[in-house]
N, C-alpha and C positions, 0 to 999 in steps of 0.2 A: 324758505331758503332751500336751494338745491346745491349739492356738492357731489362731484364725481372724483373719485380717487382711482387713477390707473397705476397699479403697482405690480411688482413682481412678487411671487410667493415668498421669497426670502426677505422682502422688505416689510412684510406684515409682522410686526413685532410689538412688544408691550408699549413702546413709545407711541406708535401709530394708534394702537388700540385706545390708549389714554386720551389722545387728541380727539378721536371720534367720540369717545365717551363724554368729553367735555362739551362738544358740540350738541350732543343729545340732551344734556342737562339744561340747555338754554331754551328748549322747547318742550311743550307738554305732549305734543303729538308728533311722532317721528316714525319713519320707515327706513330700514337699513336693508339694502339689497346687495348681495355678493354674487357676482357673475364670474364664473370661471370659464375661460375660453382657451383653446389650444390651437396648434397649427392646423389640425384637421378641420376645425370650424372655419378658419380663414380660407383654407384651400377649398372647402365646400362652397363658401360664398363666392369666391373668385370663379369657380367652375360654373356655378349657376348663372353668374353674370355673363360669362363667355357664351354659354348656351343661349341665353336670351338675345345676346348680340348676334349670334350666328343665325338665329331665326328671323332676323329683320331683313327683308328683301333689299333694302337700300344698301346693305353692307355686302351684298353678293357681288363677286367679281368672277367673270367667266372667261376662260382662255381656251384657245385651241392649243395643241401641243407646240406648234411653231410659235404661237404668241407667248406661251409660257417660257419657252427658251429665250426669246427676245427680251422678255421682261426681266428674267433672272440675269441675263448677260448685262443689261443696262444697270441693274442694281449692283452687280459685282464690280463694274467699272467705276462707280462713284466713290 
């Protein structure tokens, strides 16, 4: 059996601890993993994804200055 609990720090209380404890009693072999993430981790993952997308040649768009001005003017008028 696998179970994932996504909770906020303030939600981790005695009641939740007791529920987890009762789940563990039902099995003889168990692993409990607590992973703490913060906004910096999410930002780092998003940044890494952006960098990898940037390095894909199929995502490259090239403009002359005139072409860029035309493109932005079209986007503004929509």
